[in-house]
N, C-alpha and C positions, 0 to 999 in steps of 0.2 A: 765697792762695786759688787753687786750680786753675781754669784757664779751660776752658770747653767746647771739645772738639775742633772744628776747622773743618768745615763741611759739605763733602761731596764735590761735584764739579761736577754730577753727576747729581742729587743732592739739591737743589742750588741751582736747577737748571733745572726740576725738578718743582715746587718752591715757586713759582717765577716763573710757570710755566704756570697754577698755581692762582690766583695773584694776578690775572692777566689775566681769568680766568673770573669771579672774584668781583667784579671791577670792572664787568664787563658785566652780571652778575646784579643789581648794585646800581643801575646808572645807564644801562645800554645802551638803545638803540644808541649806540656811540661810535666816533669815528674812531681810527685808530692813534695819531695824535699826542696825542689826548686821553687815551687809555689810558696812553701813556708818561708824561704829566704826572701822572695819578692815582697811578700806582704807583712813580714815581721812577726809571724806566729810560730809556735812550736810545731814540729812535725806531727805530734800526737793530736794537737788541736786541729791542724789542717786535715788529717786523716778522718777525723770525726765529721768535719764539714763536708769533705768530699763524699763520704758515705751517704750523707743526706742528699747531696746533689745528684748522686747516682740513682738513689731511690726516686727522686723527683723527675728523672729523665732529662736533666739539664746537662749532664756530663757523661762521657763514655771513657772507657780505658782501652788502650791498645798496647799490645806487646811488640816492641821493636824487634827487627831482625837481628841476628847475631852480628856483632861488630868485631869479632876476633878477641874480645876481652875475656878474661877468665871469670867464671862465676855465672850466677843466674841473671839473665837480663831483667831489668826493671820494666815497669809499665809506665806509659805516658798518658796523661790526661788531656782531653780536648773536649770542646763544646759539642753537644749532640747535634746531629743533622736531621733528627726526627724529634717528635714531641712538640713542645712549645715553640712558637715562632711569632714573628711580627708581621703585620699587614701594613703596607703603605698604599695610599690612594692619592690621586691628584685630580682636582677639578680644574680643568683648563677652559679657556674661552671656546675652543673648538674641539676638545677631546676630553675623554675620561680615561683614566688608567689606574689599574690596581696591580699589586704584586705581593707575593709571599716570600719572606726572607727568613732563612734559618738562622740559628744563633751564631753560626760561623760567618755570617754576612753574605751568603750566596743566595741569589734570587732563584727560587725553585719553580715558581709559576708566575705567569704574567698574562693579563688580559687588558686590551685597550679598545676603545670605541670612538669613532668620530661623532661629533655632535653638531656638525655643520647644518645650519638651517633648522635646528630643533629648538623647542621652547627652552629658554634659559632661566625660567622661574625656579625658585628653590625646590618646590615640591617635585617638579618634573625632573630636574637634574639629580636630586638625591634619590628619587625613585629609580632612575636608570643606574645610578651608582650602587644602590642596594642590590639590583639584579646582578651586577658584575661581582660584587662581594660574595653573594650567595654562590655563584659559579666558582669563585676562587676558593671558598670554603670546601667545596666538593673536590676540586683539583688538589688542594693541599692535603685533604684527608687521604686521598689515594696515595700520597707520598709519605704518609705517616706523620703529618704536621697538623697542629691545631693552633688557631690564632689566640694569643693571650693579650695582645694590645694592637691598636690600630691608630695610625697617625694620618691625617688628611692635609694635603697641601692645597691652599686656595690663593687665587690672585687678588688679594685684598688685605685690608686691615683686620687683625684679629684681636679681640679683647684679651688682655693679659690674664693668664691663669683661668681661661674659660674656653668654651667651644663655640663662641659666638662670633660670626663674621660681622664686624661693625659696618664695613663698607667695601664692596667689590664693584667698582664703577663699570668695569667692562662686562660684568654679568648683570648689572642692574640690581644688585642685592644691597639691602640695608638691614642690620640687626637680625640676622638669620642664625638661629640656634641649631647647629648641626646635631647636638646631643639628643634632641628630641625627635630627630627625623632619620637617624641612622638605624640600620637593622640591629636587633638584639643578638647576643651570643658572640660578640667580637672582643670582649674584654674592655678595659678602660680606653676612652677616646681622647686623643689630642688633636687639636687643629692649629695650624701655623701657616704663616705667610710663605708662599712658594720660594721667594728669594732667600729667606732664612734657611729653609730646608735645603736649598741648593748649596748654600754656603756650608752647612753642616755635612753634606755629602763630600764636599771638597776636604773638609777638616778630617773626617773619619776615614775616607776611602779614596781620596783624590789621586793617589799614586805619585804625589810630588816628592822629590828627593833633594834636600831634606824637606819634610813636611813643614809648611809655614804655620806658625802659631798666631800670627797677626796679619790679616789680609782683608781686602775689600772684594766682595763677590758681586758682580753685576749680571743681571739676567733680564731678558726682554722677550716679550711677545708683543701684544698690542701696547701694553704699558712697559715701563722700565722700573725695576726694583733693584735695590742693593741691600747687602747685609754686611755687617762689620764683625769680624772675629778679632778679639783682643786677648792675647795671652791664652789662647785656646778656648775662650768663652765667647758666646754670642752676645753682642751688645744690643739690648732690646730698647733702651730708653725708658723714660719715666712711665710712659703709658703703653709700651710695647710696640710703638709705631716707628722706631728708628729705621732709616734706610730708604725713605721716599725720594730717591734720587731723580725719578722721572719728572718731578715738579720743581727741580732746581732751575732757575732761569739762566739760559745761555745767551739769549738775545733780549734784553729788557724791553725793547719795543717791537718784538717779533710777533710770530703767529699767535692767534687766540688759542687757548688751551681749554679743555673741558672742565678743568678745575676752577676756571674763572680768571686765571692769570694770563700772562702773555710771554711768549718766548721760552716756554718750558722745554727741557731736554726731550720730553716725550714727543713734542711736535716736530722734532728733527731726527731723532734716532729710534723712536718706536717703530715697530715693523710696518704698521699701516702708513705712517708718514714716509718711511723709507721707500716703500713700494710705490707710493704715488710719485715721489721724486724720481724714481727710476723708470717710471712708465710701465710697471709690471701689474698684471691683473691681480687684484687683491684677494682672489679666491683662497681661503685658508688652506685648502688641500695642496696647493702648488706654489704658494707665494714665495717662500724663502728658497726652496729648491730652484725655482725658476730664476730668481734673482742671482743665486750662486752660479747657475749655468751661464747667465748673461755676462757675469763678471769673468768667468773662465774664458768665454769667447772674446773678451776684450771690448764689450759694448761700452762706448764712451759715457752714455747717459747713466747706465747702471754703476759704472766705476766711480763717476763723479758723486752720485748720491751716497754710495757707501763711504767714500772718503770724507764727505761732509759730515756724515753721521759719526765717523770716528773722531773727527775734530771736535764736534759738539760734545761727545762723551769725554774727551780729554779736558775740555773746558769745565764741564760739570764735576769731574773727578778731581781736578787739581785742588779745589778748596778742601775736599775731604782728605786728600793725601797730605796737604800741608797741615791740616788740623790734627790728624790722627797718626801720622807717621807709620803706615803699615809696611810690612816687608814685601808685599806683592799685591797685584791686582789680577783677579781671575774673571774672565768674561765667559758667561754661560748662556743658556737658553738658545733662542734662535740666532742670536748674534754670533755664537761660537762657530756656526757654519759659514760665516762671512769673514772669519779671522784673517785669511791671507791678505785681504784688501782693507779691512777695518782696523786691524791692530797697528800697522805702521803710522797712520796719521794720529791715532790715539796716543801712541808712545811719544811721537814727536811733540804733540801738544803738552803732554804731561812733563816731558823733559824741559820744555820752554818755560813752563809755569810753576814748577816745583823745584825744591832744592833738597835732594836726599843726600845726606853726607855720610860717607863711610871712610874712616881713616883720614878725616880732614878734607876729603875731596868730594865734590858733587858726583853722585853715581846714578845713572838711569835706573828708575824703579822697574823691576821685572813685571811685565804684563804678559799673561799667557791666556790661552783659550782652555776652557774646561774640557776634559776628555769625556765628560758625561753629556754635554750639549743639552738638548731638550729634556733628557731623562734625569737631570740633577735633582729637581724637586721630588720626583717620585722615589728615587733611590734614597734621598735624604729622609723622606717620610718613613720608609721602611727601616732604615738604620735607626731612626729615632724610636720607632716601636720596639725594635730589638733591644736597644739600650735600656728601654723602660723595663723589659723583662730582666735584664742583667742587674738593674738597679734594685728591683723589688722581686726577687725570684719567687715563683710559686712554691709552696711547701708540698712535700709528698703527701699523697692521700693516706689517711690513717689506716693501718692494717687492722683487719677485723680480728677480734679476740676469739679464741676457740670457745665454743659453748661449754659451760660448766657441766660436769657430769652430774646426773641426778642422784639423789640419795637412795641408798639401798634400804 
């Protein structure tokens, strides 16, 4: 069996620079000696790498306060909060949002805009998104940040390893190449499905304790999407389209669906279907908040609609849970705001239909609401862009050589 060709010295150096950055992202601030221990390199090698990262503006050093120990205090390394950053963007059915995230994972600037009643054609939407991104560039620059990567979340199917939206039915898009329509000067562009990025936000910054490495993330606006994390990696499927939970049938002879099928989950638990069942005005600006308010007030029709949606979600998820054996289910998007009334019937249905064994006994699968809610895809997009910088750190600008002295 042929062995892979050895990496070049430049490739090895780039990989080691990335390893230093990821160690600081996971556990920083850290001393140089601790970084060396974490990534298995010598202290001398790490010091050389750190010096390069300092010159590139990716890492800073801070001197800790005195701790009562004898001797000179050391310095701690941490990722920079100025310089290169990641931009996240979300194209929703009724809103656009963008944010700038520094390498430490902090959102430093954010802009959003309602698109209710506006043209949803690709050129119009991407023109408006371009305006927001230009404004974000200016706000980020005032904070000492420059975009080096941008990731865009979209409510549709995205071609694997491409920036083409194959089908976004709720936008009316087919075969839209975002790469040719986005503003210049933003660095490499990545496009991904909103549910995938919502799941990655949970994986990287969800605040779970302990953080699950295998879970199903469900998010909903008009449609319903899901993403599956297995052993810390996103399961994309052969064509990149894994997670189309909204078109899993929950009533084989049920309501007609826009996909051409009948009884799909989306026709029972998608927000528009849910609002119709609850008798709530489907105006995008007030719909889920109004439904939540009615449930809080004890409105019988609203409560019944949300409980039925939770049951339908449990039916659809039970097959995925039995097939994939995740550690947890996380509900995000608009549905997270309905968690007090939606999750109990969902949990009940999952418990009835699945058998999660731990220590030889069936154990109810944990089902939680995302703390990010509607912001999950946007934050996942920004984190994805930041991790792209950590994976492929920009090199420092070459220093100008002094001019040679003229001959006498």
